[in-house]
N, C-alpha and C positions, 0 to 999 in steps of 0.2 A: 936284316930283322930290326935293327934299330930304327931305320927309316920308316919301316911299316908302323913300328910302335909310335914314333913321334908324329907321323901323319894322323895316326888314329887319335892321338891325344889332342892334336890341333882341331881335328874334326869334332871331337867331343866338346872341346872348349868353344868352338864356333857355334855348335848346336845349343850348348847351354846359354851362351850369350843371347842367341836368338830367342830362347824361351824366356829369358829375364828381361830382354830389351823393352818389349812393349808394356809389360807390367810396370817397369820402372818409369818408363816415359809418361804412362798414364797417371802414375802416383805423382810425378812432378807437376803435371798439368793440374791435377786436383788441388795440390798444395798452392799453386799460384792462384788458382781461382778462389780457394778459400781465404788466402791472404788478402785478395781484393775485397771479398765480402766483409771480412772482420774489419779491415781498414775502413770500409764504408760505415760500419757500426760504431767505431770508436772515434769520437771527435779528435781532430788534430792529426790523425795519421794521413788522411787524404782530405783535400779541401772539396767537399761535396757542395753543390749549389743549395741554397737555402730555399724553402717554400716561397712561392710567389706571394707578394703581399695581398693578392686578390684571392688567396686560398681561404676556404672556411676557417672559422676560429679554431675548430678542434684539430686542424691540421697545422696551425701555427705554433711555433716554439713558445712555451709558457714563460712568462717573465718571473714567476715564482711558483713554489710548491705549496699545495694545500696542506694545512695542519692535519695531522693524523687523529682527528677526533672521530670516534665511532658514532657518538650521539651528539647532535648539536645542542647547546644549551638553549633553554626555554627563552622566549622574548618576554621580558617583564612588563612590556607594554602591549602584550597581546590583549584583545578585548575580553572583558569579563561578561559572561552570559546575563542577559537581562532576566531578573528573577520572575517577572510575570510570564515571559514566554517560556522559561524553564519550567515553571509550576504548571503551565498549560499542558506541556507535553508529559511530564512526570504524573500529573493527576490522571491522564488517560492511560498510562502504562502500569502504574503501581496499584494494582487492584487484586485483591485475593480471589482465589477460585473457590467460591463457596463461603464457608464460615470464617470468622476471624477478621483481623484488622492488621495493617502494615504501617508502622511509623517510619519516618525517614528524614534524612537531612542531606543537603549538599552544601559544601563550603569552598570558598576560593582558598586554596592552599597557602598562597602568598600572604594574603591579608587577614584571613580568618572570617571574611564577610559571609554570612549566611545567605545563600541564594534559593534555597528551598527548605521549608520547614513544615513537617506534619507531625505534630505531637512529639517533637524530637526529644523533649526533656521527660517523657514519660518512662517509668521503669518497665523494662522488659525482660523476659527470659532470653538470654543471647545465644544459647547453645555454644558451639565452638568458637564463636567470635571472641569468647573469654581468652583464647590463646593469644590474642593481640596485646591484652593487658599483661599477660605473663611474659610475652616476648620483650616488652619494653622494660618491665621490672628486672628481668634476668640480665638484660644487656646493661642497665644502669648499675645493678648491684655487683655483678661479676666481671664486667668488662668483656668486650667481643673477643679478645684473643686468649681469654683464660681457657685452661683445660682441666679436666678432672683425672686424678691419677688413681689407678687400681694397682695395689702393692701386694706382694707376697712377703710376709714377715715370718721370721723364725720365732717359734714359741719358746716358752721357758724351758721346755724339753727340746733337745737339739734334733729329735726325731719328729718334730711336729712343724708343719708349715701351715701359715694362716693366710688365706686369701682374703684381702681386706678391701671392702668397697670404699670408693671415693666419690661416688655420685654418678659414675659412668654406667648407664643402662644400655648402651649401645654396643657392648662387648661382642666380639665374633668368637665363633669356636675355633677357627683356624689361625693362621699366621697373622700378625698385625699387617694391615693394609694401609700405608701412608696416604694413599689417594682416595681413601673412603671416609665417609661420616660414620655409618654404621659398620663396625668392624675395624675402625682405625686401630683399636687395641685388640689383639687377638690372644685368646687362651693358650694357643699352641706356642706362641713366641714367649709368653710368660712362663709356660711350663719349661721350655727348652732353656731359658735363662735361669730358672730356679734349679733345674738339674745340674747346670754348670756350677752354680754357687754351692749346691750340696756336695758335689764332687770335690771342689776346692777345699771345703771344710771337713772332708773326710767322713761325711755321713753315708753309711752304707745302706741304711734302710733296714726294715721297711719304715716308711714315714706315714704319720697320720696327717690327714687333710682336715683342716678347720676353716670355718668362714666367719668373718667379722662384718656384720652388717649394722653396727651400732651407730653409724653416722646419722641415719634417720631414726627418729623415735616416734612414739605414739602408735596408734592403731594402723596396721598396714592398709586397711580398707576404710575408705571414707563412708561413713554411715549415711551420708546425703545421696549416695548413689543407689540406683535401682539395682536389686540382685539380679533382675532379669538382664540387664545391661552387662553386668559382670559375667553372668553365665553365657551370654552371647559373645563374650570376648571383646567387648568395647574397651575394657580396662582390666586390671588385675590388682591384687595386693601389691603394694609398692615397697621395694627395698632398695639399698643404696648401691646395688650392683645387679645387673641382669644381662642375659644375652638377648640380642635382637629386639631390643625394646620390649622385653617381657613376653616374647613368643618363642615358640619352639623352633622356628626357622625364619630366616629373613625374607623368604618368599611367601610366607603365610601372613595374611592380613585380616583373616576372620577366624572365628572358631575358638575353641577352648585355649586357655593360656596356663602356663605353670602358676600354681597357687603359692608357691615359695621360690621366687626367682633367685634368692640368694643361695639356697641349697642346690637348686638345679644347676646354677653356674658353678658351684664348688664341685659338684659330681662330674660335670664335664671337664673341669680343670684337673681332677684326679685322673681321668682317663687320658688326658694329654700328658700328664706326668708319666703315666705307664708307658705311653708311646714314646716318651723321651728316654726311656730305660731306667726309671726310677721304680723301686719296689714300694707299693702303696698298700697300706692296710685297708681293708674293706670299710665302707661307711663313711659319712661326713657328719660332723658335729660343729656346733657354734663354739667359739672361743675368741681370744684376743692374743695378738703377737706382741713382740718386743719392738717398740718403735725404732730403737737404735740398730736393729738387726734386719735390714732390708736385703732380701735375697734377689728380688726382682721387681720391676715396676714398668708400667705402660701408660701412656697418656691418651686421653680421648681426643676426639675432634674438637675444635674450638667451640666456645659458647656460640658464636655467631652462626657457624655451620650447623650446630644443633638447633638453634632457633629456626633457621631456614627449613630444616627438615620438618620440625614440628609444624610450622605454618603450612608448608606445602602439602604434606600428607595428613595433617590434622591428627597428630599422634597424641592420644590422651595420656598414655603411660609416660611418654617423654615429657609432656607438659607438666605433669605432676612431679616428676623428678627435677625439672629445672625450677619449679616452685619451691621445692624443699631446699635446693642449693641456694636459691635467692634468699630464703628465709635465714639460713646459716650465715650467709654473707652479710645479712642486715642485722645480725646480733639477736635473731629470733631462734626459737627451738626448731628442729627439723621435723616439724609435724604438719599436718593438714591445716591446722589453725595458724601455725606460724607462717606457712606459705601465703595464705590469704591476707594475713596482717602485713607481711612483707610487700606484697603487690600494692596493697592500699597505700603503704608508706612511700613507695617509689612513684606511684601515680600522683600523690600529693606534691611531690618534688617537682613534678612537671606542670603543676598548676591546674590539674584536673580535679574537678569536684569529687570528694571522697566522703562527704557526710554520710552516715549510714542510712539517712533517708533517701539519699540519691545513689547509693552504691552498696549493694548487698552481695557479699561473696561467700559461697559455701564450698567451692572448690576452685582450682585454677585452670582446669581443662574444659569446663563447660557442660559436663555430663549432668550436674545437679540442677534440679528444677528450681531450687531456692536462690539461684543467682538472679540478681535484678540490676541491669545496666541500661542506660539510655542510649539511643542512636547518637545523641549529641556528644556523649563521652567517648564513643568509639571514633566518631569523626575527629575529635580533638587528638586522640591517640595516633590516628593514622596521619594526621596533620604534623604531630610531633616527629614521627618517623620521616615523613617527606620533607618537612620544611623547617622543623625546629632547630634551636640553637645547639642541642646535644647531638654532635655529629656521630657519636657511637651508635646512635639509633638507626642511622642510615643503613647499617649492615643488615637490617631486617627487610629491606626493600626486595632482595632476591627471593625471599621466602614466600612472597604473595603469589598464589597461583595465577596463571596467565590464562585468560579466557579461551577455551577451545583447544589449549595446548598442554598445560602441565597441572600436575597435582589434582586437587579436588574439583578443578574446573575443566579438566581435560576432555570430559564428555558432554560439555554444555556448550552453548552458543552455536549450536549446528542447526537450529531452526531458523528459517528465513526471517522471522521477526526479531531475532537476537543476533544474527550473524554480523551485523555491523560493529559489535563489540569484540568480535573474535580477534585475538591477538593484541588487543588495545587495553581492554579492562584487565586490572590486576586486583584481585580481592580475595579476603578470607571468607570462607563459607562457614555456615553453621546449620546443622540439621538435627532436630529431635522430632518426636512423633507428631507434635502440633506447632513446632517451631521451625522457622527457616530465617536465616540472617545472611546478609552479604555486606561487608564493609571493606572499602578499598580506595583506590585512586585511579585517575585516568586523565589523559591530556586530551581536550576536546579538539574539534575540528579547526578552531582558531589558535591552537597552541597554548591554551590555558590549562594549568594543572588544577584539577578539582579533586576534592576528597569527598566521600559519601558513606552513609551507613543506612541500610534498610533492614528492618527487623519485623517479621511477621509472628504473631502469637495467636493461639486459639484457632489455628488453621485446620482445615479438613485433612486428616492424615492420608498422605499418598497422593494428594491431589497434584498432578504434574504442572498445572497452571500456575501454581504458586512459585515454583522456581523460575518459570518462564517470566512471570511478572517481575521478579527480581533482576533477571538477565535482560529483559527488555528495557527496564529502567536504566540500567547501567549502560546499555547501548545507546540510549537516548543521549546520555552524557558524552559518549565517544563520538558520536556524529553531530553533536550540537554546535551550530554556529548561531546560538540563540540570541539574536540582537533585534 
């Protein structure tokens, strides 16, 4: 019986080896082949023959690696467009559709040489091109990396919490999102941190929620604005804290807005406190907290990020908030007049003409018809951003909408007469009932950086040809090898 068992065992071993032998051999063969392939890929393991000297250049071994530059620097010796030729092309393109007139200017960004001038020093209603002035003023006064802090302070009564505005009107209702601009600071996170601080302090509740919006002073609504624009949701009364740039939802860009964004935000904060397990008394009121008793705090996106969002989306509410913060940083009152005064001050520091006869400011967003700015002044502002000595202004470059791709230019430059500028022109738009403006920069076909500003006033409302005239003219610059 033992022999039978041993013989069976040997048979089973032999059979098992038969089953394993070929897979093992196949594995060894593949490993050997893999080693040969890897050795051929790694220099020095095997000596492989080098490409023949007669092989095409792209098959030759490079003698150096290229620098990792995403964008090549501009050639300072690139030819400058000949003014006469440029004027001939622009005069044919820059024509209003019906009533009104269009002023304009084109400058060489490097030297400031004027290449085209059509009544460029005439005062004009600029519409949202005003935001370019606000952008450079905010960056100069506040600094690109500054942030605004929204705080929750304890009141004089331990059962009171005070949501305190610090100028951030881009608060989100949910958790803070470190990767966002709108919603970087979230009420849910503030509420959770506040709840933890209250628990540590032994506060059982119920707590009363108050809001402190005293950072901004003066009238919440600018008297220079049309009430029809306010009713349509173009802007809203301004306070030192708001959700979604003064809108009910971040996805809404039109329609009615909260008329008291401070109270609306405090009510949403109270709801988040309840969600965090805090007993909250009904209602929200205004009050002041104790500065030394900070229960929670959250920081906004940087000023440069907010400026970019303002320019790209032409956000009126955000522009006015940045104007107020610029006023405070400039030693002015946090009012509408303080904002316009601060913008004027900062433009003067850049060497831009600010005499009241040459520059009239009624707001810093561009909704007011009383604003008067020339195309020349806008071109100088764009030139300060692209080529000026204050490098902090460079951070505004990303905010300019790209023709046919982003922001307020995403649906333009699709017509065959303007398509040459798609993806190349970067410019701030401006639109009111009888006003259209476009100011920005472009690298022409010869590699020369040009800045420009076109402003149409007294135009026929709704005439599509006016935007096309602006876009066609900017496209002329993009495709110009005007020699």
